[in-house]
BALOBA-1460 file (C-alpha; in Angstrom, 3 decimals):
// residues 369
<rec num="1" residu="p" x="6.999" y="-10.929" z="37.856"/>
<rec num="2" residu="f" x="7.437" y="-11.498" z="34.125"/>
<rec num="3" residu="r" x="4.187" y="-12.404" z="32.395"/>
<rec num="4" residu="y" x="4.551" y="-15.370" z="30.057"/>
<rec num="5" residu="f" x="2.204" y="-16.424" z="27.276"/>
<rec num="6" residu="p" x="2.528" y="-20.216" z="26.766"/>
<rec num="7" residu="r" x="3.659" y="-21.205" z="23.296"/>
<rec num="8" residu="k" x="0.996" y="-23.895" z="22.955"/>
<rec num="9" residu="h" x="-1.675" y="-21.237" z="23.487"/>
<rec num="10" residu="y" x="0.049" y="-19.038" z="20.908"/>
<rec num="11" residu="l" x="0.162" y="-21.877" z="18.347"/>
<rec num="12" residu="f" x="-3.479" y="-22.723" z="19.038"/>
<rec num="13" residu="r" x="-4.513" y="-19.137" z="18.380"/>
<rec num="14" residu="q" x="-2.375" y="-19.070" z="15.251"/>
<rec num="15" residu="t" x="-4.135" y="-22.197" z="13.986"/>
<rec num="16" residu="i" x="-7.563" y="-20.681" z="14.636"/>
<rec num="17" residu="s" x="-6.552" y="-17.455" z="12.918"/>
<rec num="18" residu="i" x="-5.115" y="-19.186" z="9.839"/>
<rec num="19" residu="s" x="-8.220" y="-21.362" z="9.535"/>
<rec num="20" residu="i" x="-10.480" y="-18.303" z="9.557"/>
<rec num="21" residu="v" x="-8.298" y="-16.543" z="6.996"/>
<rec num="22" residu="l" x="-8.398" y="-19.567" z="4.662"/>
<rec num="23" residu="a" x="-12.182" y="-19.754" z="5.073"/>
<rec num="24" residu="l" x="-12.523" y="-16.076" z="4.151"/>
<rec num="25" residu="i" x="-10.237" y="-16.541" z="1.131"/>
<rec num="26" residu="s" x="-12.447" y="-19.453" z="0.041"/>
<rec num="27" residu="l" x="-15.473" y="-17.200" z="0.484"/>
<rec num="28" residu="v" x="-14.003" y="-14.460" z="-1.687"/>
<rec num="29" residu="l" x="-13.103" y="-17.029" z="-4.356"/>
<rec num="30" residu="a" x="-16.733" y="-18.179" z="-4.312"/>
<rec num="31" residu="v" x="-17.872" y="-14.562" z="-4.737"/>
<rec num="32" residu="i" x="-15.487" y="-14.124" z="-7.659"/>
<rec num="33" residu="v" x="-16.796" y="-17.310" z="-9.290"/>
<rec num="34" residu="g" x="-20.321" y="-15.903" z="-8.864"/>
<rec num="35" residu="i" x="-19.205" y="-12.737" z="-10.645"/>
<rec num="36" residu="f" x="-17.767" y="-14.888" z="-13.446"/>
<rec num="37" residu="v" x="-21.127" y="-16.598" z="-13.873"/>
<rec num="38" residu="l" x="-22.936" y="-13.250" z="-13.767"/>
<rec num="39" residu="r" x="-20.567" y="-11.918" z="-16.445"/>
<rec num="40" residu="v" x="-21.396" y="-14.847" z="-18.728"/>
<rec num="41" residu="i" x="-25.151" y="-14.334" z="-18.216"/>
<rec num="42" residu="l" x="-25.099" y="-10.565" z="-18.747"/>
<rec num="43" residu="t" x="-22.745" y="-10.784" z="-21.716"/>
<rec num="44" residu="h" x="-25.163" y="-13.043" z="-23.582"/>
<rec num="45" residu="s" x="-28.188" y="-10.936" z="-22.628"/>
<rec num="46" residu="q" x="-29.550" y="-9.013" z="-25.615"/>
<rec num="47" residu="a" x="-31.521" y="-6.716" z="-23.320"/>
<rec num="48" residu="l" x="-28.256" y="-5.044" z="-22.262"/>
<rec num="49" residu="v" x="-27.161" y="-4.235" z="-25.815"/>
<rec num="50" residu="v" x="-27.824" y="-0.534" z="-26.433"/>
<rec num="51" residu="g" x="-26.872" y="0.997" z="-29.756"/>
<rec num="52" residu="g" x="-24.730" y="-1.996" z="-30.623"/>
<rec num="53" residu="i" x="-22.769" y="-1.645" z="-27.372"/>
<rec num="54" residu="a" x="-22.951" y="-4.487" z="-24.851"/>
<rec num="55" residu="l" x="-23.319" y="-3.006" z="-21.368"/>
<rec num="56" residu="g" x="-23.119" y="-6.329" z="-19.529"/>
<rec num="57" residu="g" x="-19.329" y="-6.213" z="-19.202"/>
<rec num="58" residu="t" x="-19.410" y="-2.631" z="-17.886"/>
<rec num="59" residu="i" x="-22.050" y="-3.490" z="-15.281"/>
<rec num="60" residu="v" x="-20.053" y="-6.505" z="-14.086"/>
<rec num="61" residu="g" x="-16.919" y="-4.362" z="-13.981"/>
<rec num="62" residu="l" x="-18.642" y="-1.885" z="-11.651"/>
<rec num="63" residu="i" x="-19.941" y="-4.729" z="-9.476"/>
<rec num="64" residu="n" x="-16.419" y="-6.168" z="-9.292"/>
<rec num="65" residu="a" x="-14.911" y="-2.800" z="-8.352"/>
<rec num="66" residu="v" x="-17.450" y="-2.257" z="-5.558"/>
<rec num="67" residu="q" x="-17.022" y="-5.858" z="-4.361"/>
<rec num="68" residu="i" x="-13.246" y="-5.359" z="-4.110"/>
<rec num="69" residu="q" x="-13.605" y="-2.218" z="-1.981"/>
<rec num="70" residu="l" x="-16.321" y="-3.694" z="0.241"/>
<rec num="71" residu="l" x="-14.650" y="-7.038" z="0.944"/>
<rec num="72" residu="n" x="-11.257" y="-5.423" z="1.519"/>
<rec num="73" residu="a" x="-12.776" y="-3.066" z="4.113"/>
<rec num="74" residu="l" x="-14.647" y="-5.880" z="5.874"/>
<rec num="75" residu="y" x="-11.648" y="-8.191" z="5.876"/>
<rec num="76" residu="t" x="-9.338" y="-5.510" z="7.299"/>
<rec num="77" residu="t" x="-11.590" y="-5.280" z="10.363"/>
<rec num="78" residu="v" x="-11.564" y="-9.076" z="10.769"/>
<rec num="79" residu="a" x="-7.770" y="-9.232" z="10.268"/>
<rec num="80" residu="v" x="-7.202" y="-6.659" z="13.038"/>
<rec num="81" residu="k" x="-9.361" y="-8.639" z="15.479"/>
<rec num="82" residu="l" x="-7.598" y="-11.905" z="14.588"/>
<rec num="83" residu="t" x="-4.176" y="-10.330" z="15.053"/>
<rec num="84" residu="d" x="-5.246" y="-8.933" z="18.424"/>
<rec num="85" residu="y" x="-6.446" y="-12.411" z="19.390"/>
<rec num="86" residu="e" x="-3.045" y="-13.931" z="18.530"/>
<rec num="87" residu="n" x="-1.440" y="-11.820" z="21.300"/>
<rec num="88" residu="h" x="1.939" y="-11.059" z="19.720"/>
<rec num="89" residu="r" x="4.835" y="-10.089" z="21.970"/>
<rec num="90" residu="t" x="6.145" y="-7.052" z="20.040"/>
<rec num="91" residu="d" x="4.714" y="-4.405" z="17.745"/>
<rec num="92" residu="t" x="6.912" y="-5.681" z="14.902"/>
<rec num="93" residu="e" x="5.488" y="-9.210" z="15.173"/>
<rec num="94" residu="y" x="1.984" y="-7.748" z="15.341"/>
<rec num="95" residu="e" x="2.482" y="-5.644" z="12.197"/>
<rec num="96" residu="d" x="4.123" y="-8.492" z="10.254"/>
<rec num="97" residu="s" x="1.251" y="-10.838" z="11.066"/>
<rec num="98" residu="l" x="-1.351" y="-8.240" z="10.119"/>
<rec num="99" residu="i" x="0.451" y="-7.412" z="6.869"/>
<rec num="100" residu="g" x="0.673" y="-11.092" z="5.902"/>
<rec num="101" residu="k" x="-3.030" y="-11.721" z="6.474"/>
<rec num="102" residu="t" x="-4.139" y="-8.565" z="4.709"/>
<rec num="103" residu="f" x="-1.891" y="-8.935" z="1.675"/>
<rec num="104" residu="a" x="-2.887" y="-12.559" z="1.033"/>
<rec num="105" residu="f" x="-6.595" y="-11.700" z="1.043"/>
<rec num="106" residu="t" x="-6.495" y="-8.354" z="-0.755"/>
<rec num="107" residu="f" x="-4.216" y="-9.689" z="-3.501"/>
<rec num="108" residu="i" x="-6.622" y="-12.512" z="-4.327"/>
<rec num="109" residu="n" x="-9.663" y="-10.263" z="-3.982"/>
<rec num="110" residu="s" x="-8.201" y="-7.425" z="-6.066"/>
<rec num="111" residu="f" x="-6.459" y="-9.261" z="-8.898"/>
<rec num="112" residu="s" x="-8.351" y="-12.529" z="-9.477"/>
<rec num="113" residu="m" x="-10.751" y="-11.021" z="-12.004"/>
<rec num="114" residu="l" x="-7.909" y="-9.305" z="-13.865"/>
<rec num="115" residu="f" x="-5.880" y="-12.528" z="-14.093"/>
<rec num="116" residu="y" x="-8.981" y="-14.311" z="-15.344"/>
<rec num="117" residu="t" x="-9.553" y="-11.710" z="-18.068"/>
<rec num="118" residu="a" x="-5.884" y="-11.661" z="-19.064"/>
<rec num="119" residu="f" x="-4.931" y="-15.345" z="-19.120"/>
<rec num="120" residu="v" x="-8.085" y="-17.506" z="-19.006"/>
<rec num="121" residu="k" x="-10.742" y="-15.683" z="-20.945"/>
<rec num="122" residu="p" x="-8.820" y="-15.550" z="-24.275"/>
<rec num="123" residu="y" x="-8.994" y="-19.350" z="-24.455"/>
<rec num="124" residu="i" x="-12.671" y="-19.867" z="-23.534"/>
<rec num="125" residu="n" x="-14.255" y="-17.578" z="-26.106"/>
<rec num="126" residu="t" x="-17.118" y="-19.996" z="-26.672"/>
<rec num="127" residu="i" x="-18.162" y="-19.739" z="-23.014"/>
<rec num="128" residu="d" x="-17.217" y="-16.184" z="-22.063"/>
<rec num="129" residu="p" x="-16.151" y="-14.168" z="-25.102"/>
<rec num="130" residu="c" x="-14.145" y="-10.982" z="-24.724"/>
<rec num="131" residu="v" x="-15.704" y="-7.652" z="-25.687"/>
<rec num="132" residu="n" x="-13.746" y="-6.393" z="-28.747"/>
<rec num="133" residu="s" x="-10.496" y="-7.965" z="-27.467"/>
<rec num="134" residu="c" x="-9.303" y="-9.290" z="-24.130"/>
<rec num="135" residu="m" x="-6.631" y="-6.575" z="-23.902"/>
<rec num="136" residu="s" x="-9.319" y="-3.939" z="-24.452"/>
<rec num="137" residu="e" x="-11.588" y="-5.506" z="-21.841"/>
<rec num="138" residu="l" x="-8.672" y="-5.716" z="-19.389"/>
<rec num="139" residu="s" x="-7.945" y="-2.036" z="-20.006"/>
<rec num="140" residu="n" x="-11.580" y="-1.095" z="-19.369"/>
<rec num="141" residu="s" x="-11.641" y="-3.144" z="-16.161"/>
<rec num="142" residu="l" x="-8.513" y="-1.416" z="-14.851"/>
<rec num="143" residu="g" x="-9.918" y="2.011" z="-15.698"/>
<rec num="144" residu="t" x="-13.171" y="1.217" z="-13.898"/>
<rec num="145" residu="i" x="-11.300" y="-0.017" z="-10.810"/>
<rec num="146" residu="f" x="-9.075" y="3.066" z="-10.702"/>
<rec num="147" residu="l" x="-11.994" y="5.494" z="-10.967"/>
<rec num="148" residu="t" x="-14.017" y="3.572" z="-8.386"/>
<rec num="149" residu="r" x="-11.080" y="3.534" z="-5.950"/>
<rec num="150" residu="l" x="-10.550" y="7.264" z="-6.471"/>
<rec num="151" residu="a" x="-14.213" y="8.139" z="-5.871"/>
<rec num="152" residu="t" x="-15.037" y="5.763" z="-3.022"/>
<rec num="153" residu="g" x="-11.676" y="6.159" z="-1.289"/>
<rec num="154" residu="s" x="-11.825" y="9.944" z="-1.228"/>
<rec num="155" residu="l" x="-15.472" y="10.062" z="-0.146"/>
<rec num="156" residu="l" x="-15.010" y="7.526" z="2.651"/>
<rec num="157" residu="k" x="-11.911" y="9.286" z="3.976"/>
<rec num="158" residu="v" x="-13.866" y="12.545" z="4.219"/>
<rec num="159" residu="l" x="-17.318" y="11.337" z="5.203"/>
<rec num="160" residu="m" x="-16.543" y="8.664" z="7.794"/>
<rec num="161" residu="p" x="-14.654" y="10.965" z="10.232"/>
<rec num="162" residu="q" x="-17.423" y="13.562" z="9.964"/>
<rec num="163" residu="i" x="-20.126" y="10.954" z="10.596"/>
<rec num="164" residu="n" x="-18.232" y="9.519" z="13.567"/>
<rec num="165" residu="k" x="-17.701" y="13.003" z="15.034"/>
<rec num="166" residu="y" x="-21.383" y="13.839" z="14.615"/>
<rec num="167" residu="m" x="-22.419" y="10.630" z="16.375"/>
<rec num="168" residu="r" x="-20.020" y="11.234" z="19.275"/>
<rec num="169" residu="k" x="-21.148" y="14.835" z="19.597"/>
<rec num="170" residu="r" x="-24.817" y="13.844" z="19.619"/>
<rec num="171" residu="n" x="-24.235" y="11.167" z="22.250"/>
<rec num="172" residu="e" x="-22.184" y="13.468" z="24.476"/>
<rec num="173" residu="s" x="-24.618" y="16.390" z="24.170"/>
<rec num="174" residu="k" x="-27.566" y="14.525" z="25.690"/>
<rec num="175" residu="g" x="-28.896" y="16.465" z="28.682"/>
<rec num="176" residu="f" x="-27.284" y="19.798" z="27.690"/>
<rec num="177" residu="t" x="-29.525" y="22.809" z="27.062"/>
<rec num="178" residu="s" x="-26.845" y="25.154" z="25.753"/>
<rec num="179" residu="d" x="-26.389" y="25.481" z="22.007"/>
<rec num="180" residu="n" x="-22.618" y="25.055" z="22.320"/>
<rec num="181" residu="p" x="-21.897" y="23.034" z="25.481"/>
<rec num="182" residu="f" x="-18.408" y="21.865" z="24.443"/>
<rec num="183" residu="t" x="-15.021" y="23.515" z="24.735"/>
<rec num="184" residu="e" x="-12.412" y="23.420" z="21.973"/>
<rec num="185" residu="v" x="-10.548" y="20.647" z="23.783"/>
<rec num="186" residu="e" x="-13.691" y="18.524" z="24.064"/>
<rec num="187" residu="l" x="-14.494" y="19.057" z="20.380"/>
<rec num="188" residu="a" x="-10.948" y="17.997" z="19.466"/>
<rec num="189" residu="f" x="-11.345" y="14.890" z="21.634"/>
<rec num="190" residu="m" x="-14.484" y="13.935" z="19.686"/>
<rec num="191" residu="q" x="-12.554" y="13.846" z="16.448"/>
<rec num="192" residu="e" x="-11.479" y="10.475" z="15.077"/>
<rec num="193" residu="e" x="-8.109" y="9.127" z="16.163"/>
<rec num="194" residu="y" x="-5.354" y="8.481" z="13.629"/>
<rec num="195" residu="h" x="-4.029" y="5.222" z="15.044"/>
<rec num="196" residu="v" x="-0.251" y="5.056" z="15.300"/>
<rec num="197" residu="t" x="-0.212" y="1.525" z="13.862"/>
<rec num="198" residu="l" x="-3.427" y="0.963" z="11.927"/>
<rec num="199" residu="g" x="-3.457" y="4.440" z="10.357"/>
<rec num="200" residu="t" x="-0.181" y="4.040" z="8.488"/>
<rec num="201" residu="f" x="-0.953" y="0.357" z="7.913"/>
<rec num="202" residu="q" x="-4.102" y="1.173" z="5.949"/>
<rec num="203" residu="d" x="-2.292" y="3.846" z="3.943"/>
<rec num="204" residu="f" x="0.474" y="1.406" z="2.997"/>
<rec num="205" residu="a" x="-2.069" y="-1.289" z="2.142"/>
<rec num="206" residu="d" x="-3.899" y="1.052" z="-0.251"/>
<rec num="207" residu="l" x="-0.657" y="2.192" z="-1.899"/>
<rec num="208" residu="t" x="0.572" y="-1.385" z="-2.297"/>
<rec num="209" residu="i" x="-2.593" y="-2.521" z="-4.072"/>
<rec num="210" residu="q" x="-2.532" y="0.574" z="-6.259"/>
<rec num="211" residu="f" x="1.101" y="-0.165" z="-7.134"/>
<rec num="212" residu="g" x="-0.038" y="-3.587" z="-8.304"/>
<rec num="213" residu="y" x="-2.804" y="-2.098" z="-10.454"/>
<rec num="214" residu="a" x="-0.393" y="0.428" z="-11.980"/>
<rec num="215" residu="t" x="2.392" y="-2.035" z="-12.848"/>
<rec num="216" residu="m" x="1.132" y="-5.603" z="-13.193"/>
<rec num="217" residu="f" x="-1.054" y="-4.948" z="-16.248"/>
<rec num="218" residu="v" x="0.531" y="-1.817" z="-17.688"/>
<rec num="219" residu="a" x="0.961" y="-3.533" z="-21.074"/>
<rec num="220" residu="a" x="-2.841" y="-3.594" z="-21.399"/>
<rec num="221" residu="y" x="-3.491" y="-0.184" z="-19.820"/>
<rec num="222" residu="p" x="-0.524" y="2.181" z="-20.375"/>
<rec num="223" residu="l" x="-2.462" y="5.063" z="-18.789"/>
<rec num="224" residu="s" x="-2.416" y="3.261" z="-15.436"/>
<rec num="225" residu="t" x="0.696" y="5.120" z="-14.283"/>
<rec num="226" residu="a" x="-0.812" y="8.500" z="-15.195"/>
<rec num="227" residu="v" x="-4.096" y="7.609" z="-13.504"/>
<rec num="228" residu="a" x="-2.152" y="6.438" z="-10.441"/>
<rec num="229" residu="l" x="-0.350" y="9.798" z="-10.375"/>
<rec num="230" residu="v" x="-3.672" y="11.665" z="-10.392"/>
<rec num="231" residu="n" x="-5.056" y="9.282" z="-7.787"/>
<rec num="232" residu="n" x="-2.035" y="9.833" z="-5.535"/>
<rec num="233" residu="y" x="-2.222" y="13.609" z="-5.856"/>
<rec num="234" residu="v" x="-5.925" y="13.690" z="-5.006"/>
<rec num="235" residu="g" x="-5.357" y="11.235" z="-2.159"/>
<rec num="236" residu="m" x="-2.473" y="13.308" z="-0.805"/>
<rec num="237" residu="r" x="-4.572" y="16.481" z="-0.689"/>
<rec num="238" residu="v" x="-7.553" y="14.639" z="0.816"/>
<rec num="239" residu="d" x="-5.328" y="13.044" z="3.479"/>
<rec num="240" residu="a" x="-3.744" y="16.408" z="4.319"/>
<rec num="241" residu="w" x="-7.147" y="18.057" z="4.735"/>
<rec num="242" residu="r" x="-8.466" y="15.102" z="6.729"/>
<rec num="243" residu="l" x="-5.493" y="15.076" z="9.115"/>
<rec num="244" residu="c" x="-5.652" y="18.844" z="9.653"/>
<rec num="245" residu="h" x="-9.423" y="19.272" z="10.025"/>
<rec num="246" residu="l" x="-11.104" y="15.953" z="10.813"/>
<rec num="247" residu="m" x="-8.631" y="13.940" z="12.882"/>
<rec num="248" residu="r" x="-6.948" y="14.371" z="16.210"/>
<rec num="249" residu="r" x="-3.335" y="15.408" z="16.125"/>
<rec num="250" residu="p" x="-1.455" y="12.172" z="15.316"/>
<rec num="251" residu="e" x="1.186" y="10.885" z="17.694"/>
<rec num="252" residu="p" x="4.635" y="11.095" z="16.040"/>
<rec num="253" residu="r" x="6.538" y="7.833" z="15.765"/>
<rec num="254" residu="s" x="9.937" y="7.085" z="14.210"/>
<rec num="255" residu="n" x="10.779" y="3.958" z="12.192"/>
<rec num="256" residu="e" x="13.978" y="2.641" z="10.711"/>
<rec num="257" residu="d" x="12.283" y="1.683" z="7.414"/>
<rec num="258" residu="i" x="8.925" y="0.563" z="6.017"/>
<rec num="259" residu="g" x="9.501" y="-3.012" z="7.176"/>
<rec num="260" residu="t" x="7.677" y="-5.886" z="5.468"/>
<rec num="261" residu="w" x="6.035" y="-3.532" z="2.980"/>
<rec num="262" residu="y" x="9.378" y="-3.257" z="1.151"/>
<rec num="263" residu="s" x="9.455" y="-7.029" z="0.574"/>
<rec num="264" residu="i" x="5.853" y="-6.965" z="-0.655"/>
<rec num="265" residu="l" x="6.637" y="-4.151" z="-3.101"/>
<rec num="266" residu="e" x="9.616" y="-6.179" z="-4.366"/>
<rec num="267" residu="i" x="7.353" y="-9.204" z="-4.891"/>
<rec num="268" residu="i" x="4.811" y="-7.110" z="-6.802"/>
<rec num="269" residu="s" x="7.497" y="-5.502" z="-8.988"/>
<rec num="270" residu="t" x="8.871" y="-8.946" z="-9.915"/>
<rec num="271" residu="a" x="5.348" y="-10.258" z="-10.558"/>
<rec num="272" residu="a" x="4.715" y="-7.203" z="-12.769"/>
<rec num="273" residu="v" x="7.602" y="-8.196" z="-15.036"/>
<rec num="274" residu="i" x="6.248" y="-11.738" z="-15.351"/>
<rec num="275" residu="t" x="2.606" y="-10.742" z="-15.951"/>
<rec num="276" residu="n" x="3.419" y="-8.086" z="-18.557"/>
<rec num="277" residu="s" x="5.737" y="-10.467" z="-20.398"/>
<rec num="278" residu="a" x="2.937" y="-13.042" z="-20.375"/>
<rec num="279" residu="l" x="0.459" y="-10.446" z="-21.661"/>
<rec num="280" residu="v" x="2.694" y="-9.610" z="-24.613"/>
<rec num="281" residu="a" x="3.449" y="-13.253" z="-25.412"/>
<rec num="282" residu="f" x="0.105" y="-14.973" z="-24.799"/>
<rec num="283" residu="t" x="-2.723" y="-12.399" z="-24.695"/>
<rec num="284" residu="a" x="-1.880" y="-9.512" z="-27.012"/>
<rec num="285" residu="t" x="-2.368" y="-9.732" z="-30.764"/>
<rec num="286" residu="n" x="1.336" y="-9.135" z="-31.465"/>
<rec num="287" residu="a" x="2.223" y="-12.830" z="-31.330"/>
<rec num="288" residu="i" x="-1.187" y="-14.285" z="-32.167"/>
<rec num="289" residu="n" x="0.091" y="-15.868" z="-35.401"/>
<rec num="290" residu="q" x="3.187" y="-17.359" z="-33.777"/>
<rec num="291" residu="t" x="3.531" y="-20.940" z="-32.596"/>
<rec num="292" residu="w" x="3.319" y="-21.773" z="-28.914"/>
<rec num="293" residu="a" x="7.033" y="-22.504" z="-28.834"/>
<rec num="294" residu="t" x="7.788" y="-19.030" z="-30.200"/>
<rec num="295" residu="r" x="5.438" y="-17.448" z="-27.672"/>
<rec num="296" residu="v" x="7.154" y="-19.243" z="-24.815"/>
<rec num="297" residu="w" x="10.552" y="-18.016" z="-26.035"/>
<rec num="298" residu="i" x="9.214" y="-14.452" z="-26.292"/>
<rec num="299" residu="f" x="8.002" y="-14.730" z="-22.705"/>
<rec num="300" residu="i" x="11.316" y="-16.149" z="-21.431"/>
<rec num="301" residu="v" x="13.559" y="-13.689" z="-23.271"/>
<rec num="302" residu="m" x="11.439" y="-10.628" z="-22.455"/>
<rec num="303" residu="g" x="10.946" y="-11.532" z="-18.798"/>
<rec num="304" residu="s" x="14.595" y="-12.483" z="-18.249"/>
<rec num="305" residu="g" x="15.866" y="-9.324" z="-19.950"/>
<rec num="306" residu="i" x="13.671" y="-6.997" z="-17.910"/>
<rec num="307" residu="l" x="14.553" y="-8.814" z="-14.666"/>
<rec num="308" residu="l" x="18.272" y="-8.453" z="-15.451"/>
<rec num="309" residu="i" x="17.825" y="-4.728" z="-16.109"/>
<rec num="310" residu="k" x="15.877" y="-4.436" z="-12.858"/>
<rec num="311" residu="k" x="18.644" y="-6.241" z="-10.961"/>
<rec num="312" residu="f" x="21.326" y="-4.038" z="-12.556"/>
<rec num="313" residu="i" x="19.512" y="-0.833" z="-11.600"/>
<rec num="314" residu="a" x="18.880" y="-2.101" z="-8.064"/>
<rec num="315" residu="d" x="22.575" y="-2.953" z="-7.577"/>
<rec num="316" residu="y" x="24.245" y="0.062" z="-9.175"/>
<rec num="317" residu="v" x="21.846" y="2.899" z="-8.328"/>
<rec num="318" residu="p" x="22.166" y="3.759" z="-4.618"/>
<rec num="319" residu="d" x="18.979" y="3.645" z="-2.578"/>
<rec num="320" residu="v" x="20.152" y="6.633" z="-0.520"/>
<rec num="321" residu="p" x="21.818" y="9.568" z="-2.354"/>
<rec num="322" residu="r" x="25.256" y="10.638" z="-1.166"/>
<rec num="323" residu="e" x="23.937" y="14.030" z="-0.041"/>
<rec num="324" residu="v" x="21.406" y="12.326" z="2.215"/>
<rec num="325" residu="e" x="24.083" y="10.016" z="3.652"/>
<rec num="326" residu="i" x="26.212" y="13.046" z="4.554"/>
<rec num="327" residu="q" x="23.311" y="14.705" z="6.352"/>
<rec num="328" residu="l" x="22.496" y="11.475" z="8.211"/>
<rec num="329" residu="e" x="26.113" y="11.128" z="9.346"/>
<rec num="330" residu="r" x="26.106" y="14.745" z="10.429"/>
<rec num="331" residu="q" x="22.905" y="14.242" z="12.408"/>
<rec num="332" residu="k" x="24.385" y="11.131" z="14.035"/>
<rec num="333" residu="l" x="27.465" y="13.123" z="15.045"/>
<rec num="334" residu="y" x="25.275" y="15.759" z="16.713"/>
<rec num="335" residu="v" x="23.336" y="13.099" z="18.613"/>
<rec num="336" residu="d" x="26.536" y="11.344" z="19.747"/>
<rec num="337" residu="k" x="28.173" y="14.543" z="20.988"/>
<rec num="338" residu="i" x="25.192" y="16.315" z="22.549"/>
<rec num="339" residu="m" x="22.983" y="13.503" z="23.856"/>
<rec num="340" residu="h" x="25.425" y="10.639" z="24.460"/>
<rec num="341" residu="n" x="28.463" y="12.776" z="25.467"/>
<rec num="342" residu="i" x="30.862" y="10.765" z="23.323"/>
<rec num="343" residu="p" x="34.339" y="12.382" z="23.427"/>
<rec num="344" residu="d" x="36.080" y="13.628" z="20.308"/>
<rec num="345" residu="d" x="38.503" y="11.328" z="18.536"/>
<rec num="346" residu="e" x="42.139" y="12.359" z="19.009"/>
<rec num="347" residu="d" x="43.804" y="13.360" z="15.778"/>
<rec num="348" residu="e" x="47.575" y="12.762" z="15.609"/>
<rec num="349" residu="d" x="48.084" y="15.677" z="13.217"/>
<rec num="350" residu="f" x="46.652" y="18.164" z="15.687"/>
<rec num="351" residu="k" x="48.110" y="16.899" z="18.937"/>
<rec num="352" residu="t" x="50.117" y="19.496" z="20.892"/>
<rec num="353" residu="k" x="52.994" y="18.801" z="23.208"/>
<rec num="354" residu="q" x="52.197" y="19.361" z="26.830"/>
<rec num="355" residu="g" x="54.570" y="21.607" z="28.811"/>
<rec num="356" residu="e" x="54.842" y="24.796" z="30.720"/>
<rec num="357" residu="t" x="53.296" y="27.789" z="29.097"/>
<rec num="358" residu="t" x="54.441" y="31.265" z="30.081"/>
<rec num="359" residu="y" x="52.598" y="34.489" z="29.462"/>
<rec num="360" residu="p" x="55.081" y="37.423" z="29.677"/>
<rec num="361" residu="i" x="53.618" y="40.839" z="30.543"/>
<rec num="362" residu="k" x="55.263" y="43.939" z="29.062"/>
<rec num="363" residu="r" x="55.115" y="47.381" z="30.560"/>
<rec num="364" residu="t" x="54.585" y="48.926" z="27.113"/>
<rec num="365" residu="d" x="53.337" y="47.555" z="23.852"/>
<rec num="366" residu="d" x="55.178" y="47.582" z="20.537"/>
<rec num="367" residu="d" x="52.730" y="49.925" z="18.860"/>
<rec num="368" residu="p" x="54.701" y="52.921" z="17.476"/>
<rec num="369" residu="l" x="51.715" y="55.176" z="17.857"/>
C-alpha cells in the first residue's frame, strides 16, 4: 500500500518549524543588539586605550566573529532536526527547505553587524562613533571575520573527526586486552561519515556566506577577494586531507546542477551591487560634501550601470563553453547507443540500394608476378 502523509499534518509541522525559526532569528537579533551595546561601552572605556589605540572595537570584532561561527553551527543542527520533523516527500524538497531556513538565519547572523557599521553607524556618531572612519572600521571587521573563519573552520574540520574517531574507538575497545584489537575495516568504519546530503550542504553554505563577505562590502575592503582566494586554497587542501585520511569513503552521487544555491548566489551578487553602490554614495568620504540629492543620483546611476553590465555579461557569455557542450553531446551519444540501444539515424546521403550482390571467383588473379 502507498503510505500517505496528510497535508494538514504537513502544514502543522511547517507552522511549528517556521515559528521556531522566527524565534531563533529574534534571539540572534537580541544577541546582536547586545553586541552593539557592548561596543558602545567598550569604545568609551579609557581603560582599553593603549598607546593611543582604542582596543574596544577590536575586542568586539573578535566577539562578533566568534558569535557568528558559534550560532551558525548551533542553528545548522537545529535546522536539520526541524527539516527532518517536517517529513518532506523528496530529497529535493528536503534540501530546498533546509537551504531556506539556513540562509535566512546565517545571512542575518553574519551580516547584521556589517550593515550596522556601514549604513547606521556613520549617522549616530554621538552615540557610537566610528574608529578613524566607518569605512576603515568596516574593513577591519571584515578582516577579523575572514581570519577567524579561516582559523576556526580549518581547525574544526581537522579536529572534530579525530575527536569523534577517538571517542568511538575508546567506546568500542572496552573489554579488549589486545593493544590493537581492530582490523583495518573496523578502523575505517569508526571514521566519521561524509553525509551525501548534509556534507555538500555545509560546504555550499560556507562558500555562499564567504561569497557574501568577499563581494557585498568589497568597496570598503578591496583585499577581500584576495583573502577569499587564500581561504579557499587552504580550505581545499584541508578538505582533501580530511576526506582522504579522516573520513569514510564518500558515496558518489550525481546532480544536474547546484539547485537552489544558484538562486541564492544570484541574490547575493545583486545585493553586492546595491550595497557597494550605497557604500560609495552614502558611507565613503568621496561624496561627503555632496547634497543628499546628488548622493542618491550617484547611487542610482552607479547601481543601475553595474546591474546592466552584469545582465549583459550573463546574457552574452555562455555558461557552458562550446568545447564542454561537444563533450557532453558525445557522452550522451555513447550512453544512448551502448546503454539504451537506440538505433542509428538513417542518412539519405549514405543509403545504398538493396539488390543482389554477386561475388565472382577467378581461377587466377591479375597479378603479373
